[in-house]
C-alpha positions in Angstrom: 3.2 21.4 -4.3 7.0 21.8 -4.7 9.1 20.2 -7.4 10.1 17.4 -5.0 7.2 17.1 -2.9 3.9 15.4 -3.2 0.8 16.7 -1.5 -2.4 15.1 -0.5 -5.2 17.6 -1.0 -8.3 16.3 0.8 -11.6 16.2 -1.0 -13.5 16.5 2.2 -12.5 20.2 2.9 -9.6 21.1 0.5 -7.0 20.8 3.5 -3.5 19.3 3.1 -3.6 16.1 4.6 0.2 15.4 4.3 3.3 16.5 2.3 5.8 13.9 1.5 9.1 14.0 -0.4 9.6 12.2 -3.8 12.2 9.5 -3.5 15.5 10.8 -5.3 16.9 8.7 -8.0 20.0 7.5 -5.7 17.3 6.4 -3.2 15.3 4.6 -5.8 18.5 2.8 -7.1 19.4 1.8 -3.5 16.0 0.3 -2.8 16.0 -1.5 -6.0 19.3 -3.1 -5.1 18.1 -3.9 -1.5 15.0 -5.5 -3.2 17.0 -7.8 -5.4 19.1 -8.8 -2.4 16.2 -9.5 -0.2 14.2 -11.4 -2.8 17.2 -13.8 -3.4 17.1 -14.7 0.3 13.4 -14.7 0.6 13.1 -17.3 -2.2 14.9 -19.7 -0.1 12.5 -19.4 2.9 10.0 -22.1 3.1 6.2 -21.3 2.6 5.1 -21.9 6.0 7.6 -19.2 7.3 6.4 -16.8 4.5 3.0 -17.3 5.7 3.6 -16.5 9.3 5.5 -13.4 8.4 2.6 -12.3 5.9 -0.1 -13.0 8.7 2.0 -10.8 11.0 1.9 -8.2 8.3 -1.8 -8.3 8.3 -2.0 -8.2 12.2 0.2 -5.2 12.3 -1.9 -3.4 9.9 -5.1 -4.3 11.6 -3.5 -3.1 14.9 -3.8 0.5 13.6 -7.3 0.2 12.1 -8.5 3.0 14.5 -6.1 5.4 13.2 -6.0 4.3 9.6 -10.0 4.5 9.1 -10.2 8.4 9.6 -6.8 8.8 7.8 -8.4 7.2 4.8 -11.6 9.1 4.9 -9.4 12.4 4.8 -7.4 11.3 2.0 -10.1 10.0 -0.4 -13.5 10.8 1.2 -15.1 7.7 2.0 -17.6 8.0 5.0 -15.9 6.8 8.1 -18.8 4.3 8.8 -17.2 2.3 5.9 -13.4 3.1 5.8 -12.6 0.5 8.5 -14.3 -2.2 6.5 -11.5 -1.9 3.8 -8.9 -3.3 6.4 -11.3 -6.2 7.0 -11.6 -6.9 3.1 -7.6 -6.6 3.1 -7.3 -9.3 5.9 -9.9 -11.6 4.1 -8.0 -11.5 0.8 -4.5 -11.9 2.5 -5.5 -14.7 4.6 -7.2 -16.6 1.7 -4.2 -16.2 -0.4 -1.9 -17.4 2.3 -4.2 -20.4 3.0 -3.9 -21.7 -0.5 -0.3 -20.8 -1.3 1.2 -24.3 -0.4 -1.4 -26.0 -2.6 -1.1 -23.5 -5.5 2.6 -23.4 -5.5 3.4 -27.0 -5.4 5.2 -28.8 -8.0 3.4 -30.3 -10.8 4.4 -33.9 -11.2 4.5 -35.5 -14.7 3.1 -39.0 -15.2 5.5 -41.6 -14.2 8.1 -42.9 -16.8 10.5 -45.5 -16.0 14.0 -44.2 -15.6 13.1 -40.7 -15.2 11.9 -38.0 -12.7 10.0 -35.2 -14.2 8.2 -32.3 -12.7 7.3 -28.4 -13.0 8.2 -26.0 -10.3 6.7 -22.5 -9.9 9.7 -20.2 -9.5 9.3 -16.7 -8.2 9.7 -13.8 -11.0 11.8 -11.6 -8.7 10.9 -8.0 -7.9 7.2 -7.0 -8.5 6.4 -3.4 -9.0 2.8 -2.8 -7.8 1.2 0.6 -8.7 -2.1 0.8 -6.8 -5.2 2.9 -7.3 -6.5 5.4 -4.8 -10.1 4.2 -4.4 -9.4 1.3 -2.5 -5.9 1.5 -1.5 -5.5 -1.3 0.8 -7.9 -3.9 -1.0 -6.3 -3.2 -4.3 -2.7 -3.4 -3.3 -3.2 -6.6 -1.3 -4.4 -8.5 -4.4 -0.7 -8.4 -5.5 1.4 -7.8 -2.5 0.7 -10.9 -0.2 0.5 -13.4 -3.1 3.6 -12.0 -4.6 5.4 -12.3 -1.1 4.0 -15.7 -0.6 5.3 -16.8 -4.0 8.8 -15.7 -3.2 9.0 -12.4 -4.7 10.0 -8.9 -3.3 7.5 -6.1 -3.7 8.1 -2.4 -4.5 4.8 -0.5 -4.0 3.9 2.8 -5.7 0.7 4.1 -4.0 -1.5 6.5 -5.6 -0.5 10.2 -4.9 -4.0 10.7 -3.4 -3.5 7.8 -0.8 0.3 7.8 -0.2 -0.2 7.4 3.6 -1.7 3.9 2.8 1.7 2.9 1.2 3.5 4.4 4.4 1.3 2.2 6.7 1.8 -0.9 4.7 5.7 -0.3 4.7 5.4 0.3 8.5 3.3 -2.8 9.0 6.1 -4.9 7.0 8.8 -3.6 9.4 6.7 -4.3 12.6 5.8 -7.7 11.4 9.6 -8.6 11.0 9.7 -8.9 7.2 13.4 -8.6 5.9 14.5 -5.1 4.9 13.7 -4.4 1.2 11.1 -7.1 0.8 8.3 -4.8 0.8 9.2 -1.1 -0.1 6.9 1.8 -0.7 8.5 4.4 -3.1 6.9 7.8 -3.5 7.4 8.5 -7.3 6.2 10.9 -10.0 5.2 9.7 -13.3 8.6 10.0 -14.9 10.4 8.0 -12.0 7.7 5.4 -12.2 8.3 4.8 -15.9 12.1 4.6 -15.2 11.3 1.9 -12.5 9.3 -0.1 -15.0 12.1 0.1 -17.5 14.8 -1.0 -14.9 16.0 -4.6 -15.6 15.8 -5.2 -11.8 12.0 -5.2 -12.1 10.4 -8.4 -13.3 6.7 -8.0 -13.3 4.3 -5.0 -13.1 0.7 -4.9 -11.6 -1.1 -1.8 -12.3 -4.6 -0.7 -11.3 -6.0 2.6 -12.8 -7.3 4.3 -15.9 -7.1 3.1 -19.4 -5.1 6.0 -20.3 -2.6 5.4 -17.6 -2.6 1.6 -18.5 -1.3 2.5 -22.1 1.3 4.5 -20.6 2.4 1.6 -18.4 2.3 -0.7 -21.4 4.5 1.7 -23.4 7.0 2.1 -20.6 7.4 -1.8 -20.5 7.3 -2.2 -24.4 11.0 -2.7 -24.8 11.5 -5.4 -21.8 10.2 -9.1 -22.0 8.3 -8.7 -18.8 4.8 -9.4 -17.9 2.4 -6.5 -17.2 -1.0 -7.2 -15.4 -3.5 -4.3 -16.1 -6.8 -3.6 -14.3 -8.3 -0.6 -16.2 -11.5 0.9 -16.6 -15.2 -0.6 -16.3 -18.9 0.0 -17.3 -20.4 -2.8 -15.3 -24.0 -3.8 -16.3 -26.8 -5.3 -14.3 -29.7 -7.1 -15.9 -33.0 -7.4 -13.8 -35.2 -10.3 -15.2 -39.0 -10.3 -14.9 -38.7 -13.2 -12.2 -36.1 -11.3 -10.0 -36.8 -10.6 -6.3 -37.5 -7.0 -6.9 -36.7 -5.8 -3.5 -33.4 -7.5 -3.1 -32.5 -6.2 -6.7 -33.2 -2.7 -5.7 -31.5 -2.8 -2.5 -28.3 -4.4 -3.9 -28.1 -2.3 -6.9 -28.6 0.9 -5.2 -25.6 0.0 -3.3 -23.6 -1.4 -6.0 -24.2 2.0 -8.0 -23.4 4.4 -5.1 -21.1 2.8 -2.5 -18.0 4.8 -2.3 -19.7 7.5 -4.3 -19.8 5.3 -7.4 -15.9 5.2 -7.5 -15.5 1.4 -7.4 -14.0 -0.6 -10.3 -16.8 -3.0 -10.3 -19.5 -0.7 -9.4 -22.8 -0.7 -11.2 -23.0 2.1 -13.9 -25.8 0.7 -16.1 -29.0 -1.3 -15.5 -31.2 -3.0 -17.8 -34.6 -4.0 -16.5 -37.4 -6.2 -18.0 -40.1 -3.9 -19.3 -43.0 -5.5 -17.3 -41.3 -4.5 -13.9 -39.4 -1.6 -15.2 -41.7 1.1 -13.7 -41.6 -0.6 -10.2 -38.1 -1.1 -10.1 -37.3 2.7 -11.0 -39.7 3.8 -8.5 -38.2 1.8 -5.8 -34.7 2.4 -6.8 -35.2 6.3 -6.7 -37.0 6.0 -3.4 -33.9 4.3 -1.7 -31.5 6.4 -3.3 -33.3 9.5 -1.9 -33.0 7.9 1.6 -29.0 8.3 1.4 -27.2 11.1 3.3 -24.7 13.3 1.5 -22.2 15.1 3.7 -19.2 15.3 5.4 -17.6 11.7 5.6 -16.5 12.0 9.3 -20.1 12.3 10.3 -21.5 9.0 11.5 -24.8 9.4 9.5 -23.0 10.1 6.1 -23.6 7.4 3.5 -22.0 9.5 0.6 -18.9 11.6 0.9 -17.2 13.8 -1.9 -15.8 12.1 -5.2 -12.1 12.5 -5.3 -11.7 15.9 -6.7 -13.6 18.9 -8.2 -12.2 18.1 -11.5 -13.6 14.5 -11.3 -17.0 16.0 -10.3 -17.0 18.4 -13.4 -16.4 15.5 -15.6 -19.0 13.4 -14.1 -21.6 16.2 -14.1 -20.6 16.9 -17.8 -21.5 13.4 -18.8 -24.8 13.7 -17.1 -25.6 17.1 -18.9 -24.7 15.8 -22.1 -27.1 12.9 -21.6 -30.0 15.2 -20.5 -29.2 17.4 -23.5 -29.8 14.2 -25.7 -33.2 13.5 -24.0 -32.4 11.6 -20.8 -34.5 12.4 -17.8 -32.9 13.0 -14.3 -34.9 11.5 -11.5 -33.2 12.9 -8.4 -33.8 16.5 -7.6 -31.1 18.6 -5.7 -33.7 19.3 -3.2 -33.2 15.8 -1.7 -29.7 16.4 -0.8 -29.0 19.7 1.0 -25.4 20.5 1.5 -23.7 22.9 4.0 -22.9 25.7 1.9 -19.1 25.4 2.9 -19.1 22.0 1.5 -21.0 23.0 -1.5 -18.6 25.5 -2.7 -15.7 22.9 -2.6 -17.2 21.3 -5.8 -16.3 17.9 -4.6 -19.7 16.8 -3.1 -21.7 15.5 -5.9 -25.3 14.4 -5.6 -26.3 10.9 -6.7 -28.3 10.8 -10.0 -30.6 8.4 -11.7 -31.1 8.8 -15.4 -33.9 7.3 -17.7 -34.7 7.7 -21.3 -31.1 6.8 -22.0 -29.7 4.8 -24.8 -26.4 3.8 -26.2 -25.8 6.9 -28.1 -25.0 8.5 -24.9 -21.6 8.6 -23.2 -23.2 7.8 -19.8 -24.2 4.4 -21.1 -20.9 3.4 -22.8 -18.0 5.5 -21.2 -16.7 4.9 -17.6 -18.4 7.5 -15.3 -16.7 6.4 -11.9 -19.1 8.5 -9.7 -22.6 8.3 -8.3 -24.5 8.1 -11.7 -26.4 5.4 -13.2 -28.6 5.0 -16.3 -31.6 2.6 -16.2 -33.0 1.2 -19.6 -36.2 -1.1 -20.1 -35.6 -4.3 -22.2 -38.0 -7.0 -23.7 -35.9 -10.1 -23.7 -32.8 -11.7 -22.4 -31.3 -11.5 -25.9 -31.5 -7.6 -26.0 -30.3 -7.4 -22.5 -27.3 -9.5 -23.5 -26.7 -7.5 -26.7 -26.7 -4.3 -24.5 -24.5 -5.6 -21.7 -21.9 -6.6 -24.4 -22.1 -3.3 -26.1 -19.1 -1.9 -24.3 -15.4 -1.7 -24.7 -15.0 -2.8 -21.1 -15.5 -6.1 -19.4 -14.7 -6.3 -15.6 -18.1 -7.7 -14.1 -21.6 -8.1 -14.9 -24.7 -9.3 -13.0 -28.1 -10.7 -13.6 -30.9 -10.8 -11.1 -33.3 -13.8 -11.5 -34.9 -16.6 -9.5 -33.9 -18.9 -12.4 -30.4 -19.7 -11.7 -29.9 -21.8 -14.8 -31.2 -19.0 -17.0 -28.6 -16.8 -15.2 -25.9 -19.3 -16.0 -27.1 -19.5 -19.7 -26.9 -15.6 -19.8 -23.6 -15.6 -18.1 -22.1 -17.8 -20.6 -22.7 -15.1 -23.3 -21.4 -12.2 -21.6 -18.0 -10.7 -22.2 -16.7 -10.1 -18.7 -14.2 -11.3 -16.5 -16.6 -12.1 -13.5 -20.2 -12.7 -13.7 -22.7 -12.6 -10.6 -26.3 -14.1 -10.2 -28.3 -12.1 -7.6 -25.3 -10.2 -6.2 -22.9 -7.5 -7.3 -19.8 -5.3 -6.5 -18.0 -8.0 -4.7 -14.6 -9.6 -5.1 -14.2 -13.2 -3.8 -10.5 -14.1 -3.3 -11.3 -17.7 -4.2 -12.0 -16.6 -7.8 -9.9 -14.9 -10.2 -10.1 -11.2 -10.6 -9.6 -10.2 -14.5 -11.2 -8.4 -17.2 -11.3 -8.1 -21.2 -11.2 -5.5 -23.7 -10.3 -2.1 -22.3 -10.5 -3.3 -18.8 -7.0 -4.7 -19.3 -5.4 -8.2 -19.0 -3.9 -10.6 -16.6 -5.5 -11.9 -13.3 -5.0 -11.7 -9.4 -6.2 -13.7 -6.6 -7.4 -17.4 -6.6 -4.8 -20.2 -7.5 -4.7 -18.5 -11.0 -3.3 -15.4 -9.5 -0.3 -17.3 -8.5 0.4 -18.3 -12.0 0.9 -14.6 -12.9 3.5 -14.1 -10.0 5.5 -17.1 -11.0 7.3 -18.7 -13.9 7.1 -22.5 -14.8 10.6 -24.3 -14.5 10.7 -27.8 -15.7 12.9 -30.4 -14.0 13.9 -33.4 -16.1 16.2 -36.1 -14.5 17.5 -39.4 -15.9 17.9 -41.6 -12.9 
């Protein structure tokens, strides 16, 4: 990589997917000015027209689905059989937020008072800086981009360096859709330039998705400015399988929740607690289904599991597994079940899924984010024990319970420190519900009506008539 260029190195085979130049300071300045100008005019556009243009943006992106799917596989390694679904998720979230925009952004009318007219309007913040993650570059960015546009803001997008082509696709779709110049801009920035953009007075809000460490840097960059910062950071999402759960359903969904996208999902399952009475059956079924997965080249149609994002990430994940084993954990998946082509093996990015038992919370694998195809499973003897273990984490993005007793699930959910709580499902983001977290998972919220509250400011109008 040269000083002024970003290279996308594919985890699939180590090849260079693309080389793109970083934007220069003068270009960044020009784009910020253009965004400010575009936002001022866009704020005057009625919501219906905004919605029509945002739907055109979605349509333009979907029109390139056949090209985007393999392009995304090469950039970040997800199997081709799944990458196209990300654009379906993009469309689902975008269209929902467009549908609810008029109601969500409507004025709040105060109670009638003789001689006065009083109401609160939701006013756009200005230019929103969206810093998106690589693991779901379209679905993560849409959480902020489309609602921000619908609320009357302009957006500057910084896509993760591993998936820069997703940012380029979004900018191209905006142009095809007829959005005004400067309304949705993709900037290719290094860390120093991104920090400067955050500190720039033309930026009114930042939405970041990524690691806790990077989130701290984002917060530090904004500390001297009175702007809001939305942070979706790490996770260590737990599942609890009660004795009365539908065992087959729980196993099927929790294996998928643990290993989809090679475990590189913000709300993926990383630790599971199972009632002692069904523990052995659950573990046996979980291992059997895991062994049926196919690890290999993501462009092959039969592949379920592709590589993790980099050899460095694979080493860190394996080190966490090794530390757990050294402390007494037992690994249940043998490498014999996942034969790899020698050429792929030597890349160091293809990591076999692993199921660990004999684990406890003294081990990093049960407390610290793994972000890979690894899950630890512990037996528990009561709801109270499960609740205590689920809450024994610095993170809180999502959690789930598997039970036929919905009211018991509801009671448990009220005691879990998390942003989203599921009963009998996991690893899913519903745009009708707010997406948020607690603790080291970050702050703020996207999607749902509540998401619009974080992309606007209240302005009160008080008239004496």
